[in-house]
mmCIF file of the C-alpha atoms, coordinates in Angstrom:
data_MODEL
# 
_entry.id   MODEL 
# 
loop_
_atom_site.group_PDB 
_atom_site.id 
_atom_site.type_symbol 
_atom_site.label_atom_id 
_atom_site.label_alt_id 
_atom_site.label_comp_id 
_atom_site.label_asym_id 
_atom_site.label_entity_id 
_atom_site.label_seq_id 
_atom_site.pdbx_PDB_ins_code 
_atom_site.Cartn_x 
_atom_site.Cartn_y 
_atom_site.Cartn_z 
_atom_site.occupancy 
_atom_site.B_iso_or_equiv 
_atom_site.pdbx_formal_charge 
_atom_site.auth_seq_id 
_atom_site.auth_comp_id 
_atom_site.auth_asym_id 
_atom_site.auth_atom_id 
_atom_site.pdbx_PDB_model_num 
ATOM 1   C CA . MET A 1 1   ? 0.000   -0.015 0.016  1.00 0.00 ? 1   MET A CA 1 
ATOM 2   C CA . PRO A 1 2   ? 1.528   3.356  -0.985 1.00 0.00 ? 2   PRO A CA 1 
ATOM 3   C CA . VAL A 1 3   ? 2.206   5.898  1.787  1.00 0.00 ? 3   VAL A CA 1 
ATOM 4   C CA . TYR A 1 4   ? 0.108   9.048  1.579  1.00 0.00 ? 4   TYR A CA 1 
ATOM 5   C CA . LEU A 1 5   ? 2.280   12.170 1.447  1.00 0.00 ? 5   LEU A CA 1 
ATOM 6   C CA . LEU A 1 6   ? 0.635   15.206 3.013  1.00 0.00 ? 6   LEU A CA 1 
ATOM 7   C CA . HIS A 1 7   ? 0.503   18.482 1.126  1.00 0.00 ? 7   HIS A CA 1 
ATOM 8   C CA . PRO A 1 8   ? 2.762   21.068 2.788  1.00 0.00 ? 8   PRO A CA 1 
ATOM 9   C CA . ASP A 1 9   ? 0.154   23.866 2.553  1.00 0.00 ? 9   ASP A CA 1 
ATOM 10  C CA . HIS A 1 10  ? -3.135  22.065 3.178  1.00 0.00 ? 10  HIS A CA 1 
ATOM 11  C CA . PRO A 1 11  ? -4.054  20.439 6.525  1.00 0.00 ? 11  PRO A CA 1 
ATOM 12  C CA . ASP A 1 12  ? -6.309  17.765 5.053  1.00 0.00 ? 12  ASP A CA 1 
ATOM 13  C CA . PHE A 1 13  ? -5.794  14.069 5.873  1.00 0.00 ? 13  PHE A CA 1 
ATOM 14  C CA . PRO A 1 14  ? -6.793  10.924 3.989  1.00 0.00 ? 14  PRO A CA 1 
ATOM 15  C CA . ASP A 1 15  ? -9.478  8.596  5.337  1.00 0.00 ? 15  ASP A CA 1 
ATOM 16  C CA . PRO A 1 16  ? -7.948  6.694  8.308  1.00 0.00 ? 16  PRO A CA 1 
ATOM 17  C CA . SER A 1 17  ? -9.383  3.478  6.871  1.00 0.00 ? 17  SER A CA 1 
ATOM 18  C CA . ARG A 1 18  ? -6.630  3.755  4.264  1.00 0.00 ? 18  ARG A CA 1 
ATOM 19  C CA . ALA A 1 19  ? -3.958  3.232  6.972  1.00 0.00 ? 19  ALA A CA 1 
ATOM 20  C CA . ASP A 1 20  ? -1.520  0.399  6.521  1.00 0.00 ? 20  ASP A CA 1 
ATOM 21  C CA . PRO A 1 21  ? -1.832  -2.703 8.797  1.00 0.00 ? 21  PRO A CA 1 
ATOM 22  C CA . CYS A 1 22  ? 0.301   -0.955 11.503 1.00 0.00 ? 22  CYS A CA 1 
ATOM 23  C CA . GLY A 1 23  ? -1.955  2.127  11.514 1.00 0.00 ? 23  GLY A CA 1 
ATOM 24  C CA . LEU A 1 24  ? 0.257   4.494  9.506  1.00 0.00 ? 24  LEU A CA 1 
ATOM 25  C CA . VAL A 1 25  ? -2.007  6.956  7.673  1.00 0.00 ? 25  VAL A CA 1 
ATOM 26  C CA . ALA A 1 26  ? 0.326   9.547  6.207  1.00 0.00 ? 26  ALA A CA 1 
ATOM 27  C CA . VAL A 1 27  ? 3.804   11.081 6.156  1.00 0.00 ? 27  VAL A CA 1 
ATOM 28  C CA . GLY A 1 28  ? 4.940   14.714 6.070  1.00 0.00 ? 28  GLY A CA 1 
ATOM 29  C CA . GLY A 1 29  ? 3.108   17.941 6.637  1.00 0.00 ? 29  GLY A CA 1 
ATOM 30  C CA . ASP A 1 30  ? 3.819   20.093 9.653  1.00 0.00 ? 30  ASP A CA 1 
ATOM 31  C CA . LEU A 1 31  ? 2.917   20.527 13.303 1.00 0.00 ? 31  LEU A CA 1 
ATOM 32  C CA . SER A 1 32  ? 0.881   23.707 12.966 1.00 0.00 ? 32  SER A CA 1 
ATOM 33  C CA . PRO A 1 33  ? -2.078  24.065 15.352 1.00 0.00 ? 33  PRO A CA 1 
ATOM 34  C CA . LEU A 1 34  ? -4.477  23.808 12.423 1.00 0.00 ? 34  LEU A CA 1 
ATOM 35  C CA . ARG A 1 35  ? -2.877  20.602 11.143 1.00 0.00 ? 35  ARG A CA 1 
ATOM 36  C CA . LEU A 1 36  ? -2.860  19.057 14.632 1.00 0.00 ? 36  LEU A CA 1 
ATOM 37  C CA . MET A 1 37  ? -6.486  19.838 15.341 1.00 0.00 ? 37  MET A CA 1 
ATOM 38  C CA . CYS A 1 38  ? -7.539  18.511 11.931 1.00 0.00 ? 38  CYS A CA 1 
ATOM 39  C CA . ALA A 1 39  ? -5.629  15.328 12.702 1.00 0.00 ? 39  ALA A CA 1 
ATOM 40  C CA . TYR A 1 40  ? -7.285  14.787 16.060 1.00 0.00 ? 40  TYR A CA 1 
ATOM 41  C CA . ALA A 1 41  ? -10.730 15.500 14.615 1.00 0.00 ? 41  ALA A CA 1 
ATOM 42  C CA . ALA A 1 42  ? -10.038 12.733 12.083 1.00 0.00 ? 42  ALA A CA 1 
ATOM 43  C CA . GLY A 1 43  ? -8.808  10.243 14.734 1.00 0.00 ? 43  GLY A CA 1 
ATOM 44  C CA . ILE A 1 44  ? -5.196  10.645 13.698 1.00 0.00 ? 44  ILE A CA 1 
ATOM 45  C CA . PHE A 1 45  ? -2.155  11.607 15.832 1.00 0.00 ? 45  PHE A CA 1 
ATOM 46  C CA . PRO A 1 46  ? 1.541   12.244 15.160 1.00 0.00 ? 46  PRO A CA 1 
ATOM 47  C CA . TRP A 1 47  ? 4.199   9.886  16.498 1.00 0.00 ? 47  TRP A CA 1 
ATOM 48  C CA . TYR A 1 48  ? 7.773   9.771  15.293 1.00 0.00 ? 48  TYR A CA 1 
ATOM 49  C CA . SER A 1 49  ? 11.351  9.993  16.545 1.00 0.00 ? 49  SER A CA 1 
ATOM 50  C CA . ALA A 1 50  ? 14.066  12.549 15.957 1.00 0.00 ? 50  ALA A CA 1 
ATOM 51  C CA . GLY A 1 51  ? 15.552  12.184 12.507 1.00 0.00 ? 51  GLY A CA 1 
ATOM 52  C CA . GLU A 1 52  ? 12.397  10.614 11.080 1.00 0.00 ? 52  GLU A CA 1 
ATOM 53  C CA . PRO A 1 53  ? 9.816   12.370 8.872  1.00 0.00 ? 53  PRO A CA 1 
ATOM 54  C CA . LEU A 1 54  ? 6.527   13.296 10.462 1.00 0.00 ? 54  LEU A CA 1 
ATOM 55  C CA . LEU A 1 55  ? 4.434   10.140 10.771 1.00 0.00 ? 55  LEU A CA 1 
ATOM 56  C CA . TRP A 1 56  ? 0.643   10.155 11.344 1.00 0.00 ? 56  TRP A CA 1 
ATOM 57  C CA . TRP A 1 57  ? -1.209  7.190  12.846 1.00 0.00 ? 57  TRP A CA 1 
ATOM 58  C CA . SER A 1 58  ? -4.697  5.770  13.434 1.00 0.00 ? 58  SER A CA 1 
ATOM 59  C CA . PRO A 1 59  ? -4.388  2.299  14.977 1.00 0.00 ? 59  PRO A CA 1 
ATOM 60  C CA . ASP A 1 60  ? -6.973  -0.433 14.671 1.00 0.00 ? 60  ASP A CA 1 
ATOM 61  C CA . PRO A 1 61  ? -8.174  -1.387 17.217 1.00 0.00 ? 61  PRO A CA 1 
ATOM 62  C CA . ARG A 1 62  ? -8.117  1.769  19.336 1.00 0.00 ? 62  ARG A CA 1 
ATOM 63  C CA . LEU A 1 63  ? -7.754  1.851  23.123 1.00 0.00 ? 63  LEU A CA 1 
ATOM 64  C CA . VAL A 1 64  ? -10.438 4.054  24.698 1.00 0.00 ? 64  VAL A CA 1 
ATOM 65  C CA . LEU A 1 65  ? -11.381 4.822  28.254 1.00 0.00 ? 65  LEU A CA 1 
ATOM 66  C CA . PHE A 1 66  ? -15.013 5.821  28.716 1.00 0.00 ? 66  PHE A CA 1 
ATOM 67  C CA . PRO A 1 67  ? -15.187 8.092  31.768 1.00 0.00 ? 67  PRO A CA 1 
ATOM 68  C CA . ASP A 1 68  ? -17.923 6.035  33.436 1.00 0.00 ? 68  ASP A CA 1 
ATOM 69  C CA . GLU A 1 69  ? -15.846 2.866  33.064 1.00 0.00 ? 69  GLU A CA 1 
ATOM 70  C CA . LEU A 1 70  ? -12.853 4.053  35.044 1.00 0.00 ? 70  LEU A CA 1 
ATOM 71  C CA . HIS A 1 71  ? -11.609 1.326  37.406 1.00 0.00 ? 71  HIS A CA 1 
ATOM 72  C CA . VAL A 1 72  ? -9.748  2.589  40.476 1.00 0.00 ? 72  VAL A CA 1 
ATOM 73  C CA . PRO A 1 73  ? -7.883  -0.213 42.270 1.00 0.00 ? 73  PRO A CA 1 
ATOM 74  C CA . ARG A 1 74  ? -8.419  -0.292 46.011 1.00 0.00 ? 74  ARG A CA 1 
ATOM 75  C CA . SER A 1 75  ? -4.821  0.579  46.777 1.00 0.00 ? 75  SER A CA 1 
ATOM 76  C CA . LEU A 1 76  ? -5.030  3.664  44.575 1.00 0.00 ? 76  LEU A CA 1 
ATOM 77  C CA . ALA A 1 77  ? -8.386  4.638  46.073 1.00 0.00 ? 77  ALA A CA 1 
ATOM 78  C CA . ARG A 1 78  ? -6.844  4.465  49.556 1.00 0.00 ? 78  ARG A CA 1 
ATOM 79  C CA . LEU A 1 79  ? -3.921  6.619  48.445 1.00 0.00 ? 79  LEU A CA 1 
ATOM 80  C CA . LEU A 1 80  ? -6.257  9.236  47.027 1.00 0.00 ? 80  LEU A CA 1 
ATOM 81  C CA . LYS A 1 81  ? -8.370  9.197  50.181 1.00 0.00 ? 81  LYS A CA 1 
ATOM 82  C CA . ARG A 1 82  ? -5.252  9.865  52.280 1.00 0.00 ? 82  ARG A CA 1 
ATOM 83  C CA . GLY A 1 83  ? -4.696  13.063 50.312 1.00 0.00 ? 83  GLY A CA 1 
ATOM 84  C CA . GLU A 1 84  ? -1.027  12.463 49.640 1.00 0.00 ? 84  GLU A CA 1 
ATOM 85  C CA . PHE A 1 85  ? -1.140  14.645 46.511 1.00 0.00 ? 85  PHE A CA 1 
ATOM 86  C CA . ARG A 1 86  ? -2.390  18.100 45.721 1.00 0.00 ? 86  ARG A CA 1 
ATOM 87  C CA . PHE A 1 87  ? -3.729  18.378 42.160 1.00 0.00 ? 87  PHE A CA 1 
ATOM 88  C CA . THR A 1 88  ? -3.781  21.273 39.753 1.00 0.00 ? 88  THR A CA 1 
ATOM 89  C CA . THR A 1 89  ? -4.594  21.661 36.082 1.00 0.00 ? 89  THR A CA 1 
ATOM 90  C CA . ASP A 1 90  ? -2.814  23.792 33.474 1.00 0.00 ? 90  ASP A CA 1 
ATOM 91  C CA . GLU A 1 91  ? -0.415  25.216 36.101 1.00 0.00 ? 91  GLU A CA 1 
ATOM 92  C CA . ALA A 1 92  ? 2.834   23.687 34.866 1.00 0.00 ? 92  ALA A CA 1 
ATOM 93  C CA . PHE A 1 93  ? 2.220   22.484 31.280 1.00 0.00 ? 93  PHE A CA 1 
ATOM 94  C CA . PRO A 1 94  ? 5.774   23.237 30.013 1.00 0.00 ? 94  PRO A CA 1 
ATOM 95  C CA . VAL A 1 95  ? 7.316   21.399 32.945 1.00 0.00 ? 95  VAL A CA 1 
ATOM 96  C CA . VAL A 1 96  ? 4.972   18.430 32.541 1.00 0.00 ? 96  VAL A CA 1 
ATOM 97  C CA . ILE A 1 97  ? 5.616   17.916 28.855 1.00 0.00 ? 97  ILE A CA 1 
ATOM 98  C CA . ARG A 1 98  ? 9.358   18.157 29.303 1.00 0.00 ? 98  ARG A CA 1 
ATOM 99  C CA . ALA A 1 99  ? 9.209   15.632 32.142 1.00 0.00 ? 99  ALA A CA 1 
ATOM 100 C CA . CYS A 1 100 ? 7.224   13.297 29.874 1.00 0.00 ? 100 CYS A CA 1 
ATOM 101 C CA . ALA A 1 101 ? 9.929   13.642 27.228 1.00 0.00 ? 101 ALA A CA 1 
ATOM 102 C CA . LYS A 1 102 ? 12.460  12.209 29.703 1.00 0.00 ? 102 LYS A CA 1 
ATOM 103 C CA . VAL A 1 103 ? 10.480  9.100  30.595 1.00 0.00 ? 103 VAL A CA 1 
ATOM 104 C CA . GLU A 1 104 ? 12.356  5.927  29.683 1.00 0.00 ? 104 GLU A CA 1 
ATOM 105 C CA . ARG A 1 105 ? 10.566  3.830  27.082 1.00 0.00 ? 105 ARG A CA 1 
ATOM 106 C CA . PRO A 1 106 ? 10.614  0.041  26.806 1.00 0.00 ? 106 PRO A CA 1 
ATOM 107 C CA . GLN A 1 107 ? 12.138  0.295  23.346 1.00 0.00 ? 107 GLN A CA 1 
ATOM 108 C CA . GLY A 1 108 ? 15.212  2.090  24.691 1.00 0.00 ? 108 GLY A CA 1 
ATOM 109 C CA . PRO A 1 109 ? 16.669  5.600  24.651 1.00 0.00 ? 109 PRO A CA 1 
ATOM 110 C CA . GLY A 1 110 ? 15.050  8.371  22.686 1.00 0.00 ? 110 GLY A CA 1 
ATOM 111 C CA . THR A 1 111 ? 11.691  10.026 22.715 1.00 0.00 ? 111 THR A CA 1 
ATOM 112 C CA . TRP A 1 112 ? 8.893   10.843 20.328 1.00 0.00 ? 112 TRP A CA 1 
ATOM 113 C CA . LEU A 1 113 ? 8.622   14.203 22.082 1.00 0.00 ? 113 LEU A CA 1 
ATOM 114 C CA . THR A 1 114 ? 11.094  16.078 19.949 1.00 0.00 ? 114 THR A CA 1 
ATOM 115 C CA . PRO A 1 115 ? 11.686  19.823 20.517 1.00 0.00 ? 115 PRO A CA 1 
ATOM 116 C CA . GLU A 1 116 ? 9.367   20.509 17.590 1.00 0.00 ? 116 GLU A CA 1 
ATOM 117 C CA . MET A 1 117 ? 6.598   18.416 19.160 1.00 0.00 ? 117 MET A CA 1 
ATOM 118 C CA . ILE A 1 118 ? 7.021   20.154 22.525 1.00 0.00 ? 118 ILE A CA 1 
ATOM 119 C CA . GLN A 1 119 ? 6.797   23.565 20.848 1.00 0.00 ? 119 GLN A CA 1 
ATOM 120 C CA . ALA A 1 120 ? 3.693   22.482 18.953 1.00 0.00 ? 120 ALA A CA 1 
ATOM 121 C CA . TYR A 1 121 ? 1.803   21.259 22.025 1.00 0.00 ? 121 TYR A CA 1 
ATOM 122 C CA . GLU A 1 122 ? 2.835   24.308 24.002 1.00 0.00 ? 122 GLU A CA 1 
ATOM 123 C CA . ALA A 1 123 ? 1.219   26.392 21.233 1.00 0.00 ? 123 ALA A CA 1 
ATOM 124 C CA . LEU A 1 124 ? -1.976  24.332 21.587 1.00 0.00 ? 124 LEU A CA 1 
ATOM 125 C CA . HIS A 1 125 ? -1.830  24.888 25.354 1.00 0.00 ? 125 HIS A CA 1 
ATOM 126 C CA . VAL A 1 126 ? -1.589  28.660 24.928 1.00 0.00 ? 126 VAL A CA 1 
ATOM 127 C CA . MET A 1 127 ? -4.628  28.461 22.625 1.00 0.00 ? 127 MET A CA 1 
ATOM 128 C CA . GLY A 1 128 ? -6.568  26.498 25.267 1.00 0.00 ? 128 GLY A CA 1 
ATOM 129 C CA . HIS A 1 129 ? -6.655  23.170 23.413 1.00 0.00 ? 129 HIS A CA 1 
ATOM 130 C CA . ALA A 1 130 ? -3.984  21.245 25.308 1.00 0.00 ? 130 ALA A CA 1 
ATOM 131 C CA . HIS A 1 131 ? -4.199  20.647 29.060 1.00 0.00 ? 131 HIS A CA 1 
ATOM 132 C CA . SER A 1 132 ? -2.105  19.197 31.871 1.00 0.00 ? 132 SER A CA 1 
ATOM 133 C CA . VAL A 1 133 ? -2.896  17.670 35.242 1.00 0.00 ? 133 VAL A CA 1 
ATOM 134 C CA . GLU A 1 134 ? -0.216  17.990 37.935 1.00 0.00 ? 134 GLU A CA 1 
ATOM 135 C CA . ALA A 1 135 ? 0.363   16.139 41.228 1.00 0.00 ? 135 ALA A CA 1 
ATOM 136 C CA . TRP A 1 136 ? 2.289   17.903 43.926 1.00 0.00 ? 136 TRP A CA 1 
ATOM 137 C CA . GLN A 1 137 ? 3.802   16.985 47.256 1.00 0.00 ? 137 GLN A CA 1 
ATOM 138 C CA . GLY A 1 138 ? 4.451   20.312 48.901 1.00 0.00 ? 138 GLY A CA 1 
ATOM 139 C CA . ASP A 1 139 ? 6.190   22.409 46.273 1.00 0.00 ? 139 ASP A CA 1 
ATOM 140 C CA . ASP A 1 140 ? 7.529   19.393 44.395 1.00 0.00 ? 140 ASP A CA 1 
ATOM 141 C CA . LEU A 1 141 ? 5.959   18.323 41.137 1.00 0.00 ? 141 LEU A CA 1 
ATOM 142 C CA . VAL A 1 142 ? 5.846   14.538 41.439 1.00 0.00 ? 142 VAL A CA 1 
ATOM 143 C CA . GLY A 1 143 ? 3.620   13.491 38.560 1.00 0.00 ? 143 GLY A CA 1 
ATOM 144 C CA . GLY A 1 144 ? 1.650   14.755 35.614 1.00 0.00 ? 144 GLY A CA 1 
ATOM 145 C CA . LEU A 1 145 ? 0.026   14.117 32.297 1.00 0.00 ? 145 LEU A CA 1 
ATOM 146 C CA . TYR A 1 146 ? -1.077  16.133 29.269 1.00 0.00 ? 146 TYR A CA 1 
ATOM 147 C CA . GLY A 1 147 ? -3.342  15.775 26.271 1.00 0.00 ? 147 GLY A CA 1 
ATOM 148 C CA . VAL A 1 148 ? -5.577  17.574 23.821 1.00 0.00 ? 148 VAL A CA 1 
ATOM 149 C CA . ALA A 1 149 ? -9.278  18.419 24.179 1.00 0.00 ? 149 ALA A CA 1 
ATOM 150 C CA . LEU A 1 150 ? -11.544 18.736 21.194 1.00 0.00 ? 150 LEU A CA 1 
ATOM 151 C CA . GLY A 1 151 ? -15.280 18.984 21.764 1.00 0.00 ? 151 GLY A CA 1 
ATOM 152 C CA . ARG A 1 152 ? -16.162 16.217 24.230 1.00 0.00 ? 152 ARG A CA 1 
ATOM 153 C CA . ALA A 1 153 ? -13.152 14.064 23.299 1.00 0.00 ? 153 ALA A CA 1 
ATOM 154 C CA . PHE A 1 154 ? -9.835  14.110 25.179 1.00 0.00 ? 154 PHE A CA 1 
ATOM 155 C CA . PHE A 1 155 ? -6.706  12.648 23.553 1.00 0.00 ? 155 PHE A CA 1 
ATOM 156 C CA . GLY A 1 156 ? -4.240  11.482 26.162 1.00 0.00 ? 156 GLY A CA 1 
ATOM 157 C CA . GLU A 1 157 ? -0.639  11.996 25.064 1.00 0.00 ? 157 GLU A CA 1 
ATOM 158 C CA . SER A 1 158 ? 1.851   11.127 27.826 1.00 0.00 ? 158 SER A CA 1 
ATOM 159 C CA . MET A 1 159 ? 2.385   11.011 31.600 1.00 0.00 ? 159 MET A CA 1 
ATOM 160 C CA . PHE A 1 160 ? 5.232   10.793 34.086 1.00 0.00 ? 160 PHE A CA 1 
ATOM 161 C CA . HIS A 1 161 ? 5.767   10.172 37.779 1.00 0.00 ? 161 HIS A CA 1 
ATOM 162 C CA . ARG A 1 162 ? 8.470   10.885 40.340 1.00 0.00 ? 162 ARG A CA 1 
ATOM 163 C CA . ALA A 1 163 ? 6.521   9.388  43.253 1.00 0.00 ? 163 ALA A CA 1 
ATOM 164 C CA . PRO A 1 164 ? 4.764   5.986  43.262 1.00 0.00 ? 164 PRO A CA 1 
ATOM 165 C CA . ASN A 1 165 ? 1.281   6.085  41.669 1.00 0.00 ? 165 ASN A CA 1 
ATOM 166 C CA . ALA A 1 166 ? 1.432   9.859  41.061 1.00 0.00 ? 166 ALA A CA 1 
ATOM 167 C CA . SER A 1 167 ? 0.671   9.515  37.325 1.00 0.00 ? 167 SER A CA 1 
ATOM 168 C CA . LYS A 1 168 ? -2.206  7.113  38.054 1.00 0.00 ? 168 LYS A CA 1 
ATOM 169 C CA . ALA A 1 169 ? -3.597  9.561  40.585 1.00 0.00 ? 169 ALA A CA 1 
ATOM 170 C CA . CYS A 1 170 ? -3.425  12.294 37.881 1.00 0.00 ? 170 CYS A CA 1 
ATOM 171 C CA . LEU A 1 171 ? -5.336  10.067 35.521 1.00 0.00 ? 171 LEU A CA 1 
ATOM 172 C CA . VAL A 1 172 ? -8.101  9.532  38.052 1.00 0.00 ? 172 VAL A CA 1 
ATOM 173 C CA . THR A 1 173 ? -8.252  13.286 38.607 1.00 0.00 ? 173 THR A CA 1 
ATOM 174 C CA . LEU A 1 174 ? -8.412  13.878 34.836 1.00 0.00 ? 174 LEU A CA 1 
ATOM 175 C CA . VAL A 1 175 ? -11.230 11.359 34.330 1.00 0.00 ? 175 VAL A CA 1 
ATOM 176 C CA . GLU A 1 176 ? -13.250 12.861 37.178 1.00 0.00 ? 176 GLU A CA 1 
ATOM 177 C CA . LEU A 1 177 ? -12.816 16.260 35.532 1.00 0.00 ? 177 LEU A CA 1 
ATOM 178 C CA . LEU A 1 178 ? -13.806 14.862 32.124 1.00 0.00 ? 178 LEU A CA 1 
ATOM 179 C CA . ARG A 1 179 ? -16.890 13.272 33.617 1.00 0.00 ? 179 ARG A CA 1 
ATOM 180 C CA . ALA A 1 180 ? -17.895 16.523 35.279 1.00 0.00 ? 180 ALA A CA 1 
ATOM 181 C CA . LYS A 1 181 ? -17.429 18.369 31.930 1.00 0.00 ? 181 LYS A CA 1 
ATOM 182 C CA . GLY A 1 182 ? -19.523 15.832 30.047 1.00 0.00 ? 182 GLY A CA 1 
ATOM 183 C CA . PHE A 1 183 ? -16.751 14.315 27.948 1.00 0.00 ? 183 PHE A CA 1 
ATOM 184 C CA . ALA A 1 184 ? -17.636 11.175 25.990 1.00 0.00 ? 184 ALA A CA 1 
ATOM 185 C CA . ILE A 1 185 ? -14.275 9.519  25.507 1.00 0.00 ? 185 ILE A CA 1 
ATOM 186 C CA . LEU A 1 186 ? -10.651 9.525  26.591 1.00 0.00 ? 186 LEU A CA 1 
ATOM 187 C CA . ASP A 1 187 ? -8.556  8.326  23.696 1.00 0.00 ? 187 ASP A CA 1 
ATOM 188 C CA . CYS A 1 188 ? -5.529  6.340  24.911 1.00 0.00 ? 188 CYS A CA 1 
ATOM 189 C CA . GLN A 1 189 ? -4.134  5.961  21.353 1.00 0.00 ? 189 GLN A CA 1 
ATOM 190 C CA . GLN A 1 190 ? -2.023  2.847  21.994 1.00 0.00 ? 190 GLN A CA 1 
ATOM 191 C CA . THR A 1 191 ? -2.886  -0.278 23.948 1.00 0.00 ? 191 THR A CA 1 
ATOM 192 C CA . THR A 1 192 ? -0.993  -0.715 27.236 1.00 0.00 ? 192 THR A CA 1 
ATOM 193 C CA . PRO A 1 193 ? -1.722  -3.082 30.136 1.00 0.00 ? 193 PRO A CA 1 
ATOM 194 C CA . HIS A 1 194 ? -1.455  -0.087 32.474 1.00 0.00 ? 194 HIS A CA 1 
ATOM 195 C CA . MET A 1 195 ? -4.414  1.667  30.911 1.00 0.00 ? 195 MET A CA 1 
ATOM 196 C CA . GLN A 1 196 ? -6.388  -1.551 30.535 1.00 0.00 ? 196 GLN A CA 1 
ATOM 197 C CA . ARG A 1 197 ? -6.088  -2.159 34.260 1.00 0.00 ? 197 ARG A CA 1 
ATOM 198 C CA . LEU A 1 198 ? -7.689  1.236  34.816 1.00 0.00 ? 198 LEU A CA 1 
ATOM 199 C CA . GLY A 1 199 ? -10.695 0.371  32.650 1.00 0.00 ? 199 GLY A CA 1 
ATOM 200 C CA . ALA A 1 200 ? -9.643  1.224  29.103 1.00 0.00 ? 200 ALA A CA 1 
ATOM 201 C CA . ARG A 1 201 ? -10.719 -1.207 26.394 1.00 0.00 ? 201 ARG A CA 1 
ATOM 202 C CA . GLU A 1 202 ? -10.045 -1.770 22.714 1.00 0.00 ? 202 GLU A CA 1 
ATOM 203 C CA . ILE A 1 203 ? -12.722 -0.939 20.163 1.00 0.00 ? 203 ILE A CA 1 
ATOM 204 C CA . PRO A 1 204 ? -12.557 -1.246 16.348 1.00 0.00 ? 204 PRO A CA 1 
ATOM 205 C CA . ARG A 1 205 ? -11.252 1.866  14.593 1.00 0.00 ? 205 ARG A CA 1 
ATOM 206 C CA . ALA A 1 206 ? -14.536 2.184  12.676 1.00 0.00 ? 206 ALA A CA 1 
ATOM 207 C CA . GLU A 1 207 ? -16.432 2.334  15.971 1.00 0.00 ? 207 GLU A CA 1 
ATOM 208 C CA . PHE A 1 208 ? -13.944 4.825  17.412 1.00 0.00 ? 208 PHE A CA 1 
ATOM 209 C CA . LEU A 1 209 ? -14.285 7.143  14.434 1.00 0.00 ? 209 LEU A CA 1 
ATOM 210 C CA . GLU A 1 210 ? -18.075 6.998  14.675 1.00 0.00 ? 210 GLU A CA 1 
ATOM 211 C CA . LEU A 1 211 ? -17.935 7.903  18.360 1.00 0.00 ? 211 LEU A CA 1 
ATOM 212 C CA . LEU A 1 212 ? -15.393 10.614 17.654 1.00 0.00 ? 212 LEU A CA 1 
ATOM 213 C CA . GLU A 1 213 ? -17.579 12.213 15.019 1.00 0.00 ? 213 GLU A CA 1 
ATOM 214 C CA . GLY A 1 214 ? -20.209 12.900 17.599 1.00 0.00 ? 214 GLY A CA 1 
ATOM 215 C CA . ALA A 1 215 ? -17.835 13.701 20.435 1.00 0.00 ? 215 ALA A CA 1 
ATOM 216 C CA . VAL A 1 216 ? -15.996 16.524 18.681 1.00 0.00 ? 216 VAL A CA 1 
ATOM 217 C CA . LEU A 1 217 ? -19.238 18.459 18.408 1.00 0.00 ? 217 LEU A CA 1 
ATOM 218 C CA . GLY A 1 218 ? -20.149 20.791 21.250 1.00 0.00 ? 218 GLY A CA 1 
ATOM 219 C CA . GLY A 1 219 ? -18.332 20.924 24.533 1.00 0.00 ? 219 GLY A CA 1 
ATOM 220 C CA . GLU A 1 220 ? -16.675 23.888 26.189 1.00 0.00 ? 220 GLU A CA 1 
ATOM 221 C CA . GLU A 1 221 ? -14.872 26.689 24.453 1.00 0.00 ? 221 GLU A CA 1 
ATOM 222 C CA . PRO A 1 222 ? -11.060 26.341 24.557 1.00 0.00 ? 222 PRO A CA 1 
ATOM 223 C CA . GLY A 1 223 ? -9.465  27.810 27.694 1.00 0.00 ? 223 GLY A CA 1 
ATOM 224 C CA . LYS A 1 224 ? -7.706  27.109 30.942 1.00 0.00 ? 224 LYS A CA 1 
ATOM 225 C CA . TRP A 1 225 ? -9.007  24.273 33.104 1.00 0.00 ? 225 TRP A CA 1 
ATOM 226 C CA . SER A 1 226 ? -9.155  24.118 36.883 1.00 0.00 ? 226 SER A CA 1 
ATOM 227 C CA . VAL A 1 227 ? -9.747  21.391 39.461 1.00 0.00 ? 227 VAL A CA 1 
ATOM 228 C CA . GLU A 1 228 ? -12.618 22.082 41.832 1.00 0.00 ? 228 GLU A CA 1 
ATOM 229 C CA . GLY A 1 229 ? -11.193 23.429 45.066 1.00 0.00 ? 229 GLY A CA 1 
ATOM 230 C CA . GLU A 1 230 ? -7.825  24.207 43.465 1.00 0.00 ? 230 GLU A CA 1 
ATOM 231 C CA . GLU A 1 231 ? -6.141  27.296 44.843 1.00 0.00 ? 231 GLU A CA 1 
ATOM 232 C CA . GLY A 1 232 ? -5.853  30.328 42.597 1.00 0.00 ? 232 GLY A CA 1 
# 
């Protein structure tokens, strides 16, 4: 199957059903805010390493967490009840994304969060489309995650932790926030046992795209998020 080369000046993407068996939809283009938001609306996301061309993906099946299906293990529930972490949203996005870039991956050194990717998501954050959740112990940032919101769909990108279970606690905080805001889906993009243990499940790409088509409509206007009871 030939690889679809994106036009440098037009943000349009091909039908994700044309992806190769690994989920690769297209190559090239740029990381402009318009291109990124068009990609997410089509169920496509960028993922590549330094030195590679821009690669755009839409896996089949797709791992999705429906907010009402979140499973919180008892040990994590006890930790949250003890109040070991203080949570904020959108207070340290640049720090969170750079911490995610340093997370060691099973495939070895290197990161898909290149400087260009970091700059692109920071631009989305300034525009109110990308959001972070932070976990603190005192003044120390010990965990966090970030992703992109579009309509009533949230696209989880990456997370990190410096204290046990801090990233999981951030995820629970995020899902509670998404539920309160009426979000329909949390897209996990790639299947991991970690997310499956928290309630995420695989669905066919065709079903995901149908759900996404409805989810991207409506929702809040872009802007800064806050956790209920958060200071400031």
